[in-house]
C-alpha positions as CSV (number, residue, x, y, z in Angstrom):
1,X,-42.9,-27.1,46.6
2,X,-40.5,-24.4,47.5
3,X,-37.4,-24.8,49.6
4,X,-36.8,-21.3,51.1
5,X,-33.0,-20.7,50.8
6,X,-31.2,-17.5,49.9
7,X,-28.3,-16.8,47.6
8,X,-25.8,-14.2,48.7
9,X,-22.5,-13.0,47.2
10,X,-19.2,-14.0,48.8
11,X,-17.0,-11.1,50.0
12,X,-14.3,-11.6,47.4
13,X,-16.2,-12.1,44.2
14,X,-19.7,-12.2,42.8
15,X,-20.1,-16.0,43.0
16,X,-22.9,-17.2,45.2
17,X,-23.3,-19.7,48.0
18,X,-26.5,-20.8,49.6
19,X,-27.5,-21.3,53.2
20,X,-30.8,-21.6,55.0
21,X,-32.2,-19.5,57.8
22,X,-30.2,-16.3,57.0
23,X,-31.9,-12.9,56.9
24,X,-30.9,-10.5,54.2
25,X,-29.4,-7.1,55.0
26,X,-32.0,-4.3,55.1
27,X,-32.7,-2.8,51.6
28,X,-31.8,-6.0,49.7
29,X,-34.4,-7.8,47.5
30,X,-36.2,-10.7,49.3
31,X,-38.3,-13.2,47.6
32,X,-41.1,-14.6,49.8
33,X,-43.0,-16.7,47.3
34,X,-43.2,-17.8,43.6
35,X,-46.3,-19.1,41.9
36,X,-46.1,-22.5,40.2
37,X,-43.8,-22.7,37.3
38,X,-45.1,-25.0,34.5
39,X,-43.1,-26.9,31.8
40,X,-44.4,-24.6,29.1
41,X,-43.3,-21.4,27.4
42,X,-46.4,-19.1,27.9
43,X,-47.6,-18.9,31.5
44,X,-48.0,-16.4,34.4
45,X,-45.3,-16.6,37.0
46,X,-45.7,-14.2,40.0
47,X,-42.7,-13.5,42.2
48,X,-43.6,-11.8,45.4
49,X,-41.4,-10.2,48.1
50,X,-39.8,-6.8,48.7
51,X,-37.0,-4.6,47.6
52,X,-37.3,-5.3,43.9
53,X,-37.3,-1.7,42.8
54,X,-39.5,-0.9,39.8
55,X,-39.0,-1.5,36.1
56,X,-41.1,-1.0,33.0
57,X,-42.5,-4.1,31.3
58,X,-40.2,-5.6,28.6
59,X,-39.4,-8.8,26.7
60,X,-35.7,-9.6,26.8
61,X,-33.0,-9.7,29.4
62,X,-31.7,-7.4,32.0
63,X,-29.1,-7.2,34.8
64,X,-31.9,-7.5,37.4
65,X,-33.5,-11.0,37.2
66,X,-32.4,-14.5,36.4
67,X,-34.1,-17.9,36.3
68,X,-31.7,-20.9,36.3
69,X,-32.7,-24.4,35.4
70,X,-30.1,-26.3,37.3
71,X,-31.5,-29.7,36.2
72,X,-31.1,-29.3,32.4
73,X,-27.5,-28.4,31.9
74,X,-27.6,-25.2,33.9
75,X,-29.3,-22.9,31.3
76,X,-30.5,-19.6,32.5
77,X,-33.2,-17.1,31.4
78,X,-33.6,-13.4,31.7
79,X,-30.2,-12.3,32.8
80,X,-28.0,-10.1,30.6
81,X,-26.6,-12.1,27.6
82,X,-28.9,-15.1,28.1
83,X,-30.3,-16.7,24.9
84,X,-33.5,-17.5,26.7
85,X,-35.2,-14.3,27.7
86,X,-38.3,-13.4,29.8
87,X,-41.5,-11.6,29.1
88,X,-42.0,-9.2,32.1
89,X,-45.6,-8.0,32.3
90,X,-45.1,-5.9,35.4
91,X,-42.4,-5.1,38.0
92,X,-43.1,-3.3,41.2
93,X,-41.1,-3.1,44.5
94,X,-43.1,-6.0,45.9
95,X,-44.1,-8.1,42.8
96,X,-42.8,-9.2,39.5
97,X,-45.2,-10.8,37.0
98,X,-43.7,-12.8,34.1
99,X,-45.9,-13.9,31.1
100,X,-43.5,-16.6,30.0
101,X,-40.2,-17.2,28.2
102,X,-39.0,-15.9,24.9
103,X,-35.8,-15.8,22.8
104,X,-34.4,-19.3,22.3
105,X,-36.7,-21.1,24.7
106,X,-37.3,-24.6,23.4
107,X,-34.1,-24.9,21.4
108,X,-30.9,-26.6,22.4
109,X,-32.8,-28.4,25.2
110,X,-33.5,-25.0,26.9
111,X,-36.9,-25.7,28.2
112,X,-38.5,-26.6,31.6
113,X,-39.3,-30.3,32.0
114,X,-41.5,-31.8,34.8
115,X,-39.4,-32.2,37.9
116,X,-36.7,-29.7,36.9
117,X,-35.0,-27.8,39.7
118,X,-35.2,-24.0,39.3
119,X,-33.5,-21.1,41.0
120,X,-34.7,-17.4,40.7
121,X,-32.6,-14.4,41.6
122,X,-33.7,-10.8,41.6
123,X,-31.6,-7.7,41.9
124,X,-33.1,-4.3,42.9
125,X,-33.6,-2.5,39.5
126,X,-32.6,0.9,41.0
127,X,-29.7,0.3,43.3
128,X,-28.6,-3.1,42.0
129,X,-28.7,-4.6,45.5
130,X,-28.7,-8.4,45.1
131,X,-29.8,-11.1,45.1
132,X,-33.2,-11.9,46.5
133,X,-33.2,-15.6,45.8
134,X,-35.4,-18.6,45.9
135,X,-33.4,-21.6,44.7
136,X,-34.6,-25.1,44.4
137,X,-38.1,-24.7,43.1
138,X,-39.6,-28.0,42.0
């Protein structure tokens, strides 16, 4: 189940707060759906929406996507400097397809367990508009 909320930056800094029912500014990334996320390393995760920009496939991290497991000590994957990285199979303006997790996934307790609460944020890969967010995925 998804709870459709959005994450937006505060005016004074880059920290986020969440609120329901808000509409993003035009041109910012918007996540409309995310496929099921399983408690396993290799899987297909499809993030659909608009305003993502485009990016070449890669395995690693970037400044444009982040998956946070808020249930397991707050570890994150895919964002710059994260030890757990993402395998990005494709990235278009309307869809990002992940083929799983890489890097340090599975060590230090950095893995998805059944029932974990997850949050996903996407920044536009061209203009860095941010974030399209879908927090609280269970």
